[in-house]
C-alpha positions in Angstrom: -63.9 -17.7 85.8 -63.8 -20.9 83.9 -60.0 -20.5 82.4 -59.0 -20.4 86.3 -61.1 -23.2 87.4 -59.2 -25.1 84.6 -56.1 -23.7 86.2 -56.8 -24.8 89.0 -57.4 -28.5 88.4 -54.3 -28.4 86.2 -52.0 -28.6 89.2 -54.5 -29.8 91.9 -54.8 -33.1 90.0 -50.5 -33.0 89.1 -50.4 -34.5 92.6 -51.0 -38.1 91.4 -48.1 -37.9 88.5 -46.0 -34.7 89.1 -45.0 -35.8 92.8 -44.5 -39.0 92.2 -41.7 -38.7 89.0 -40.5 -36.1 91.4 -39.7 -38.7 94.3 -36.9 -40.6 92.4 -34.1 -41.1 93.5 -32.6 -39.7 90.3 -33.6 -38.5 87.6 -35.7 -39.7 85.0 -34.3 -43.2 84.9 -35.2 -43.7 88.4 -39.1 -43.5 87.2 -40.9 -46.2 88.9 -44.8 -46.6 89.5 -47.2 -44.8 92.3 -47.6 -48.5 93.9 -49.4 -50.8 91.6 -53.1 -50.2 93.9 -52.9 -46.5 93.5 -52.2 -46.9 89.8 -55.2 -49.2 89.4 -57.4 -46.9 92.0 -57.0 -43.6 89.8 -57.2 -44.4 86.5 -60.7 -46.2 86.2 -62.9 -42.7 85.2 -63.4 -40.5 82.9 -62.8 -37.8 85.0 -59.5 -39.5 86.4 -58.2 -39.7 82.9 -59.1 -35.8 81.8 -57.1 -35.4 85.6 -54.2 -37.1 84.6 -54.0 -35.5 81.2 -53.9 -31.6 83.4 -51.3 -33.2 85.1 -49.3 -33.4 82.1 -50.4 -29.5 80.9 -49.0 -28.7 84.4 -45.2 -29.9 83.9 -45.6 -27.1 81.3 -45.2 -24.8 84.0 -42.0 -26.4 86.0 -38.3 -24.5 86.0 -37.3 -27.1 83.9 -39.4 -26.1 80.8 -41.4 -22.8 80.3 -40.4 -21.1 83.6 -36.9 -21.1 83.1 -34.2 -23.5 81.1 -35.8 -23.1 78.2 -35.7 -18.8 77.5 -31.6 -19.8 78.9 -31.4 -22.3 75.8 -34.0 -19.8 73.5 -32.6 -16.5 74.5 -29.2 -16.1 77.2 -27.3 -18.7 74.2 -28.5 -16.7 71.9 -27.5 -13.2 70.8 -31.0 -11.5 71.8 -30.5 -11.4 75.5 -27.8 -12.1 77.7 -26.8 -12.1 81.7 -25.0 -9.6 82.6 -24.8 -10.3 86.7 -23.3 -13.2 87.9 -26.2 -12.8 90.8 -28.6 -14.0 88.4 -27.5 -17.5 88.6 -24.1 -18.8 88.4 -26.3 -21.7 86.2 -27.8 -19.6 83.7 -24.6 -17.5 83.2 -22.7 -20.5 82.1 -24.7 -21.1 79.1 -24.7 -17.3 78.3 -20.9 -17.3 78.4 -20.9 -20.8 76.6 -18.5 -21.8 79.3 -21.4 -24.6 80.4 -19.8 -28.1 82.4 -21.8 -31.4 82.9 -23.0 -30.7 86.3 -25.0 -27.6 85.2 -28.2 -27.5 88.0 -30.1 -25.7 84.8 -29.6 -28.4 82.4 -29.9 -31.0 85.1 -33.4 -28.9 86.0 -34.6 -29.3 82.4 -33.2 -33.1 81.6 -35.9 -34.1 84.3 -38.8 -32.1 83.8 -39.1 -33.0 80.8 -38.9 -37.1 81.4 -41.1 -36.2 83.5 -43.6 -34.6 81.4 -43.0 -37.3 79.4 -43.9 -39.7 82.0 -47.2 -38.0 82.4 -48.4 -38.4 78.8 -46.7 -41.6 78.9 -49.1 -42.9 81.4 -51.9 -41.8 79.4 -51.5 -42.8 77.2 -50.7 -46.4 78.2 -53.9 -46.8 80.6 -56.8 -45.0 78.5 -57.6 -47.3 76.6 -58.6 -50.2 79.6 -61.1 -47.3 80.9 -64.7 -46.8 80.0 -65.5 -43.7 78.2 -66.7 -42.3 75.1 -64.2 -42.8 72.0 -64.1 -39.3 71.0 -63.1 -37.7 74.8 -60.5 -40.4 75.0 -58.8 -40.0 71.4 -59.0 -36.4 72.0 -57.0 -36.7 75.3 -54.2 -39.2 73.6 -53.8 -37.2 71.1 -53.1 -34.0 73.5 -50.7 -36.2 75.1 -48.7 -37.5 71.9 -48.5 -33.2 71.3 -47.4 -32.5 75.0 -45.0 -35.6 74.4 -43.7 -34.1 70.5 -43.5 -30.9 72.3 -41.1 -32.0 75.0 -39.3 -33.8 72.7 -38.4 -31.3 70.4 -37.4 -29.1 72.9 -35.2 -32.4 74.3 -34.2 -33.3 70.9 -33.1 -29.4 70.2 -31.6 -28.7 73.4 -29.1 -32.2 73.7 -29.2 -34.7 70.5 -29.6 -37.9 71.2 -32.1 -38.6 74.0 -33.5 -41.6 75.3 -36.7 -42.1 73.5 -39.7 -43.3 76.1 -42.5 -44.1 74.3 -44.4 -46.1 76.9 -45.0 -45.9 81.1 -42.0 -47.4 82.9 -43.0 -49.6 84.9 -39.8 -51.3 86.3 -36.6 -49.7 88.5 -34.5 -51.7 86.0 -36.9 -51.2 83.2 -34.7 -47.7 82.9 -31.6 -47.9 82.8 -32.2 -50.0 79.3 -32.9 -46.7 77.4 -30.2 -45.9 75.5 -29.3 -42.5 73.9 -31.3 -43.1 70.2 -30.2 -40.8 67.3 -31.5 -37.4 65.8 -33.3 -39.2 63.6 -35.3 -42.0 65.3 -36.8 -38.9 67.8 -37.9 -36.9 65.4 -40.0 -39.7 62.8 -41.6 -40.4 66.5 -42.4 -36.8 66.9 -43.5 -36.8 62.9 -45.9 -39.7 63.9 -47.0 -38.5 66.9 -47.7 -35.5 65.7 -49.5 -36.2 62.6 -51.6 -38.9 64.9 -52.7 -35.8 67.0 -53.4 -33.6 64.3 -55.9 -36.2 63.3 -58.0 -36.9 66.9 -57.7 -32.9 68.0 -60.3 -30.6 67.8 -59.9 -27.3 66.3 -61.0 -25.6 69.3 -62.4 -25.7 72.1 -65.3 -24.5 75.0 -64.5 -21.4 77.0 -63.6 -24.1 80.6 -61.1 -26.1 78.2 -58.7 -22.5 76.4 -55.8 -22.9 76.1 -55.7 -26.9 75.1 -53.8 -28.8 72.2 -55.6 -28.1 69.4 -55.1 -30.2 66.0 -53.9 -26.4 64.1 -51.2 -26.2 67.1 -50.6 -30.1 66.3 -50.1 -28.8 62.2 -47.8 -26.1 63.7 -45.4 -27.5 65.4 -45.3 -30.1 63.0 -44.4 -27.7 60.0 -42.0 -25.8 63.1 -40.5 -30.1 63.2 -40.2 -30.7 59.3 -38.5 -27.0 59.0 -36.2 -27.6 61.6 -35.5 -30.4 59.5 -35.5 -28.4 56.1 -37.9 -30.5 54.8 -39.4 -27.0 53.0 -42.0 -29.1 51.0 -43.9 -30.5 54.0 -43.1 -27.6 55.7 -44.9 -25.2 53.5 -47.2 -28.2 53.2 -48.2 -28.4 57.1 -48.1 -24.0 57.4 -50.6 -23.8 54.2 -53.2 -26.8 56.1 -53.2 -24.5 59.2 -54.0 -21.1 56.9 -56.6 -23.0 55.5 -58.4 -23.7 59.1 -59.5 -20.2 58.7 -59.2 -20.0 62.2 -56.5 -17.7 63.1 -55.5 -14.8 62.3 -52.5 -11.7 63.4 -54.1 -9.5 65.4 -54.0 -6.0 64.6 -51.7 -4.8 66.8 -48.3 -6.1 67.9 -48.9 -5.3 71.4 -52.7 -6.5 72.0 -50.7 -10.1 70.9 -49.7 -9.8 74.5 -51.5 -7.6 76.7 -53.2 -9.7 79.2 -57.1 -9.5 78.4 -56.1 -11.3 75.0 -54.6 -14.5 76.4 -55.0 -17.1 74.0 -55.8 -14.9 71.2 -56.8 -15.5 67.2 -52.9 -15.6 66.8 -52.7 -18.1 69.3 -52.1 -20.9 68.4 -50.5 -23.3 72.1 -49.1 -21.1 74.5 -48.3 -22.1 78.0 -51.0 -21.7 80.4 -50.6 -19.3 83.8 -53.2 -17.4 86.1 -52.2 -15.5 89.5 -54.3 -14.8 92.3 -52.2 -16.8 95.1 -52.9 -20.5 93.9 -49.2 -21.1 92.1 -50.4 -20.9 89.0 -49.3 -17.7 88.4 -45.8 -17.5 85.7 -42.5 -15.7 87.4 -41.9 -13.6 84.0 -42.8 -10.0 85.6 -40.1 -10.3 88.3 -37.6 -12.6 86.7 -37.2 -10.1 83.6 -36.7 -6.4 85.9 -33.8 -5.8 85.9 -32.1 -6.3 89.6 -31.4 -3.3 91.9 -34.9 -2.1 90.2 -37.1 -2.4 93.4 -40.3 -2.3 92.2 -40.5 -0.1 90.1 -41.1 -2.1 86.7 -42.6 -4.9 89.0 -44.8 -2.8 91.1 -44.1 -6.0 93.6 -41.1 -7.9 95.0 -37.5 -7.6 93.0 -36.7 -7.9 89.8 -34.5 -11.3 88.8 -32.4 -9.7 86.3 -32.5 -12.5 83.8 -32.8 -13.0 79.6 -32.1 -9.2 79.7 -31.5 -7.8 76.0 -28.6 -7.4 74.3 -27.1 -4.0 72.9 -26.9 -5.3 69.6 -30.9 -6.5 69.5 -31.6 -3.5 70.6 -30.3 -2.4 67.7 -31.4 -5.1 65.4 -35.4 -3.3 65.1 -35.3 -1.1 62.3 -36.3 2.8 62.8 -39.9 3.2 63.0 -40.9 -0.7 64.5 -43.6 -0.3 66.7 -42.5 -4.0 67.8 -39.4 -2.8 69.9 -41.8 -1.0 72.8 -43.8 -3.8 72.7 -40.8 -5.8 73.6 -37.7 -4.3 75.3 -37.1 -0.3 76.7 -34.0 0.8 77.7 -34.0 1.1 80.9 -36.7 2.9 83.4 -36.9 5.7 85.9 -36.0 5.9 89.7 -37.1 8.9 91.0 -36.0 12.0 88.4 -33.1 9.5 87.5 -32.6 7.5 84.7 -31.5 3.9 85.4 -30.2 2.4 81.6 -30.0 -1.1 81.7 -32.1 -3.2 79.0 -35.1 -5.6 80.6 -38.2 -7.6 78.7 -41.3 -5.9 78.7 -43.0 -8.3 76.9 -44.1 -10.1 80.1 -45.1 -7.3 82.5 -47.8 -7.4 83.9 -49.2 -3.7 85.5 -51.2 -5.4 88.6 -49.1 -9.0 90.0 -50.7 -10.9 92.9 -47.6 -11.1 94.3 -43.2 -11.3 93.4 -43.6 -14.4 90.8 -47.7 -14.3 90.6 -48.2 -12.9 87.0 -51.5 -13.4 84.7 -48.5 -13.4 81.4 -49.4 -17.2 78.8 -46.0 -18.0 77.4 -46.9 -18.0 73.5 -45.5 -21.0 71.9 -46.4 -20.8 68.5 -48.3 -17.9 67.0 -49.8 -17.4 63.9 -47.3 -15.0 62.5 -44.8 -17.7 62.9 -46.5 -20.2 61.3 -46.5 -17.5 58.3 -42.8 -16.9 58.7 -42.4 -20.4 58.3 -44.2 -20.5 55.2 -41.9 -17.1 53.5 -38.5 -19.3 54.8 -40.6 -22.9 53.4 -41.4 -21.2 49.8 -38.6 -19.4 49.8 -35.9 -22.5 49.0 -37.8 -24.0 47.9 -37.0 -21.7 45.4 -37.2 -17.9 44.5 -39.8 -15.9 43.3 -39.5 -12.1 43.0 -42.1 -10.8 44.6 -44.3 -14.1 45.4 -46.7 -15.5 47.9 -43.3 -15.5 50.6 -43.0 -11.8 50.0 -46.5 -11.4 50.5 -46.3 -13.4 53.9 -43.3 -11.1 54.5 -44.4 -7.7 54.0 -48.1 -8.7 55.7 -46.1 -9.0 59.0 -44.0 -6.1 58.8 -47.0 -4.7 57.8 -48.1 -4.7 60.8 -45.3 -3.6 62.6 -45.6 -0.1 60.7 -42.3 -0.9 58.5 -43.0 -0.6 54.7 -43.0 -3.7 52.3 -40.4 -5.6 51.1 -39.6 -5.9 47.4 -37.7 -8.0 44.4 -36.2 -4.3 43.9 -33.8 -4.6 46.9 -34.5 -8.4 48.2 -33.8 -9.6 44.3 -32.3 -13.3 44.7 -33.4 -16.2 47.2 -30.3 -15.5 49.5 -31.0 -11.3 50.1 -34.2 -13.5 50.9 -32.8 -15.5 53.2 -30.9 -12.9 55.1 -34.1 -10.7 55.0 -36.3 -13.4 56.8 -33.8 -14.6 59.5 -33.9 -10.4 60.6 -37.5 -10.2 60.5 -38.0 -13.5 62.6 -35.4 -12.3 64.7 -37.4 -9.0 65.9 -40.9 -10.3 65.6 -40.9 -13.7 67.9 -37.9 -11.8 70.1 -37.6 -13.2 73.1 -39.9 -16.2 73.0 -37.7 -19.1 72.6 -36.5 -18.8 69.5 -33.7 -17.4 67.9 -31.2 -19.6 69.0 -33.0 -22.1 67.2 -33.4 -20.7 64.5 -29.6 -20.3 64.1 -29.1 -24.2 65.0 -31.0 -25.5 61.9 -29.7 -22.7 59.5 -26.9 -23.7 60.3 -25.0 -20.1 61.5 -25.5 -20.2 64.8 -21.2 -20.4 65.4 -20.0 -17.7 62.5 -23.2 -15.3 64.0 -22.7 -15.7 67.5 -18.2 -15.4 66.8 -19.1 -12.2 64.8 -19.9 -10.0 68.1 -17.4 -11.8 70.5 -19.0 -14.6 71.9 -17.0 -17.9 72.3 -18.8 -20.2 71.4 -17.3 -23.6 70.1 -17.8 -26.3 67.6 -19.6 -28.5 69.3 -21.8 -26.2 71.0 -25.0 -26.7 69.5 -25.9 -29.0 71.6 -25.6 -28.8 75.3 -23.8 -31.4 77.9 -26.1 -34.5 79.0 -26.9 -33.8 82.5 -23.2 -36.1 84.7 -25.9 -37.0 87.6 -27.6 -39.2 84.8 -24.2 -40.3 83.1 -23.5 -41.2 87.0 -25.8 -43.8 88.2 -26.6 -44.9 84.0 -22.4 -44.8 82.8 -23.1 -47.8 80.1 -25.6 -47.0 78.3 -25.6 -43.1 78.7 -22.3 -41.6 77.5 -21.8 -37.7 76.7 -21.4 -35.2 74.0 -18.6 -34.4 72.2 -16.4 -32.1 73.9 -18.1 -31.6 77.0 
């Protein structure tokens, strides 16, 4: 009930920041303040700042973030999932087939939604020093917004490459036009600095009314993933160890229990995008989005299926025999009367009792403890292969829960073979959670892996095109990625 109240506030109080940003005419570079009077009246009390922080969280639930765009990049662009029916959407079909054009609507939505979220974070960070309130709570709110801003920038820099880096509230339309694309290295440096500050100011946990807010563990975990992406193996190992040393997180007993609606924000969760069904505009869309088209209400129980993010045959076949994660993650089809309809779909986000179409109760897992363990195993292996060392122990702890036999240095006798085994383990453990594409890109394996599976990816398509609408309104400053 308390979580429901928090989620309701996150939406209700997003109006002051999110609706404002969306009222601008031409994307994030046109962002202007509400009005001098309204902003002064709004950012005055601790409760105002809490509402403003909630507004920043609310942007995660947009179609340009976790509701749609991020699974299009993280999964559909990879070999994990595909779009089988063009009726499921031309924009996402382009991403699937690597025929993406510069006016792709999903990429434009992603760009705008992320910068609206960044605007919301910047407003809090810039305005809160002048507010009279508890200093510890003030530092917490800043830490939460630094985490959220880092998460958004991390998703953006991995998707588009060089991007405008905006770290303050834009107070004038013309000021927005001055931001060029910032080199990736500088964006990553800002992300790291922000997350380091967040780890120092965020609490390790919250009371029941605030479950779902960013914690120090979430910031450390995201920082570990940033370092892994940059191939800074020692820092990745350090940050994953820091998460483990908190003594807060552990693997859930079974894989299926991780995703059960009754277990949202469980002991394995570092950070989830929060959803709550009930007709309040807080529900998640995945129950319907991932169900097969033409399946009626057989899979969803209410509303039609969207045919989004459907597992590939290659994904279905990559699971080892006896791997319990397969049945918890996907199905090969559904029963329609006495007939089996063979069409693969994701089961990980099904809600057995949704409130309505597009209004389900499933959260989206952004960071899990299993990911932390696998990241540490990878970092340790890259620092130096050790037969049956800690990296093996971490890998096998994940496999044990899945019902699989342990791997040993007898079969994985060198660094490269362990690396290959770990890539497989990450794929099946984190399936359909937006990690696969980014894993393939950061390891330099995307082009090789996808081409070997008949996917026509070109060398320049490791980043996606900057939305043409952004270039059109600021052609002297924003330039397109090569090849588009």
